[in-house]
N, C-alpha and C positions, 0 to 999 in steps of 0.2 A: 434655319426656317423648313421646316417638313410642310407637304401639303396641308390646306387650313381650310377642315373640313366644315358646313353649315352651323355642326356641332360643337367642335370647339369653337367656334366664332362666339356661337350663344355662352358658352361657358367664358370665355374672356371676358365678354358684355356684362354678366354676372358677376363676374368678381369686381368689375371698376364702380357698379353701382353701390352706393354704401346701402350696407347690408339692413334690408328691412323696407329700402326705398319704397320696392317695384317688386311683382308677383309676376312671372313669368304664366299665364291660365292656361297658354295655349302652344306648342312650340311648333305648330305648323298647320296655320289657317287655310280656308280655301284658295286663298291666292298666296302660299307658298312661304308666308310670313309667322314670327311667332309672336304673339299678343301680351301686351303685359298691359298687368292695373296698375294705375298709381296709386296714389296715397289718398288722392279726393275722391276716389271710387270709380272714376274713368281710365276710358285703356286706348292703348293707342299701339298699333301695327309698327312695328320695331322693321326698317326693311336696314338688314346691314351689311355692307360693303369691302368685301378684302379688298387692301391696296398695296400688297406685299412690303415691300422696302418703307414703301414712304413716301420717294421724291413727286414731283409733283405729277411726270409720267405715269405711277403707278395713278395717283388720286385722279389725275383728268378719265384714265381706264377705268376705275371701278364708277366713275359719276357716271361714265359714260353707256356703261351695261343698262339696260330697257327690262323694268318689271313691271307688273300689273300691280298698278295704284288703288289706293282708298284713298279717300279726305283726311282721313286719321292717321296715316300714314309719317312716319318720322324716318327721315334717311340717317344714317350714322356711319361714317367710314372705319374702319380698321386698318392698323397697319403695324408692321415690327414698329416701328420707329416713326412718327413725323415730322419729316423736315421743316426747317422754319418756313420756307417757301410755303410748305404744303398746308402750317396750320395757316397762314396770312390767306390763301385760297378759299381754305374752309369757310375760315373766321367771316370773310370779306361775304360769302353766300349763305353764311346762317347755318352750314352743315354743320352740325355736332359730331365730332371723331376723338379716339383714343388708340394709344399706343399697347402694345404688350410691355412695354417700356414701364409703364402706369401712368405715365403724362394722359391729360382729357380733358375735353371742353365741352360737355354734355350741357342741352335743355331741355327737356321732355317733361314738357307739361309743367307741372310745379318741382319738379328733381331740376338742379341746376349742381352741375360739377366741373370745379374746375381745380387741375390738380398738375403738379409738376414732378416729372419723371424720379427725380431725386426720394420721394415720397413711396415708389413704387414697391411693392413685393417682388422677388427674384420672380421672372420668369419661367412657367411650368416647362420640365425637361420634356425633351421629345427623343421620339425610338430612333432615329439614324443619329449617329455620330460617325462625325466626321474626323480621319483621321491625314496624315500626309499621304500616303498611301492612295485612300479611297480619293482624295482631291487629284493628285495627278491622273488618274482612271477618269475621274469627270471631267476633267479640261479637255482631256484628248476628244471624250466621249462628244461634248459641248462644242466645240471645234469641229469635227466633224457634222456636228447638224448642223452650225453655225455657215458650214459648206454649200449649206442645201441636201444631202443625205436627206431621202425621204423615200417610203413604202409606195407603192402606186396609190392607196387608199390618202395618202394625202399626210400621213404621220413620220414626223422624224424617225429617220431608221439610228438604231443602236448598232454602232459597228460591232464585227464578230470578236473576242476573244483574243485572237492570235494577234489582230491588227492595234488593239486600246495596247497589248502585251507592249508590242514593238514602239509605240510613240513614246509610250507614259514612260518606259525603262522599269517596270513592275512586272514581278511572276504571272504566268497564269494563273496561279492558284489566289494571287492576289488579287490580280481584274477577275475572278469570278467570284471571289466572296465579296467584292465591291457591288457587282451586279444582283449579286441577291439580297444583299443590303438594299438597294435601290430598290426592285422587285416589292421586298416587304413594306417597304416605305411609301408605297404607291410611286413614286417616281419613273418608273418603266415600269409597263405592260406587254403581254403577248404581242411578238406581231403575226402577222398575215402567215408567215410559213412557218416549220414545225423547226423548233428551237431558237425561234428569233423574236426580237424586242423592239419593240416602240419607244417613244419617251410619250410619256401620258399626260405632263405640264414642260415643259421647255423653261416658259418663262419663270415657274417657281423653284426650277432645279439650279438656271444661272442662277438666283436671288441667293438662295440655301448657299450655292460654292460660294459666290463670290462674296457674301453675306462673312463666310469663315475667314475667308482669305484677306480679309478685313481687319480679321479680329486678331489676328497672326501678329506678333512680335516684330517689327522690323527687321530687317538683316541688311539692310542694304549699308556698303562703305561710301560715305562721304567725303567728297575729295572739292579744294579750295582752288581756282585758278583764277587769273584777274581778270580775263577775257568776261564780259557779263552777255555775249549777244549768243543767245541758244543756239543759233542756225552757225556759226564757227565753232561752236563746243562742238557740236555734233561733226563736222568735216575735221576738226582737228584728232576726234575720240577714232573717227573711222582709218585715219591716217595709223593711227596708233594699234588698231587692235584687228585693221581688217577687216574681213569675214568673220570674224567674230565676233563683233561689234551686234546686238542686237538690241536696235531703241524697242522703247517702250512708253508706257504714260503718255502725256502730253508731245513729248517729241512725232508721235504718230498723229494721234487726236488733232493736234493742230492743223496738220494738211487736209484732212478729210473735215473737219468741221471746227474753223477758231473760232476759240472764245476767253480767253486770256490774252492779259495785258500784260505790261510790264515787263520784270523779268521772271524767269521760272527756270526752275531746274531741270538739266537733262540726265532723263534717268535711263538706263539702260543693263540688258544682262550680257555678260562676257563667256563667250563658248570654250572657257578654259576653269581649272581649279583656282582656290584663293589665292595659295599660297606666288602661283605663275601670276591671275595678276594685280596683285600688290606688289611684285617684282617689277611686271611693267608699269604700274602707277608711279612707282618710285623713280623709276630710271625715264620717266616725262617730269619730273620735278612737281608730281600731282599733291600737293599737301592735304592731308586727313582734316578736314574740319566739322565740327558737328551738324551744322547746318550749312555745307559747301552747293556750290552749282554745279556738282557733278553727284548721281549717285550712281553705285555700280552693284553687282552680285554676277557670282556664276550661274551660268545657267541649266535650270535644274534638265531632266534628259526629258519634260513634256513640255517646257520652254522650245526649247532648242530643236525639238521633234518636228514643231507644229509653228514655227516661225515661216516667214516667207519675203522672197524679194519684191520690192515697192520703188520704182524709177530707180533703182540701182541701190538701192538700200535695204539692208538685212529687217525684216521688223517681227515683233512679236506678232502671235495670231492677235483677233480683234477681240476674242474673249478674253485673251491673259491683258492685254492693253486695258480692257473694261476694266477688269479685277484692278490693277495697278491705280488706276485715274481714284477708284472708288475707296482705295487705302489711305490717301491724299488728302490735303486741305478740303477744304470748304467748296472753295476754287472749282478745285479739278473734281471734287462731287458732281460740281455741276455740269463739269465738262462731259462726266463720264454719263453723265443721263443726255446729255447733249447727241454724244458720239454714240450710244447706243441705238440710239432713235435711225442713226442712218446708218451702220455697218453690222448692229445685230437687228435690222429689224424681224428677222423670224420668230425672236423671243420677247417680240410686243405685246 
């Protein structure tokens, strides 16, 4: 997901409304809002609000932004895809909404649109293309920003190329190419010093990166153990892997803001390669299972190098914990939203 400009938002709105149903007669009036002419000849100002990935936190932020209004203003919220909780919230408030996935609930004068995402055309392509190398560099960049790195003017600071290369495990050329792509796409901008950079849209960049991570095929190795207590399972894994164990997902978020009840899988990275991990699991008599209570995978350089020790436990960075929650079940995604509000407030 790239930064959403007003023009892009208006184009998405036009594609959502049935062809010929309304006409934008003025793209930017005195209040900065587009004016639409409806089939009955009446006109309405359309106040389009971008809500990022469409979770309740994103929608609340969109609704909280104030604009100058007129009596004929119709509020419309747009997001990548509105979650069920967000849809219920907007429906209760009587606010129209649509997603880039094609789902929509619009009521603008005599125009009513109710559509499921399955009927949607494919989302338009975007300029910035994620790859494994770009994602590793962005993960380190975002984690440094999450740690409070900022210029004197308050803008989040982009670390130097050498630091990003060392922590991500990617070459200097790969880092430079990634930063050039972020510049072109508007995620980053010139900083206050020569050849420096600042993050122009921290929240948007996090949403785009974590969204790409969420769409990746799962590479977790799943195991079954008899014990169903997550805390005891974590202790057993720590005994097996020692300091090489890097907890992530709900194993971290539940200590920050408990959200999940009942049995939950323990997810962790291990600072070793795949064959060594499999051998250790076999020695511990951990049985492979399609949906086991333990999920493990070797730690990529970006994960291992940005991990931290909290209360004697090695944990993945808050950025990585958030992304792993977001890639999980619907319960995990709700936990991700709560975790972000506490640990990643700089991206609010």
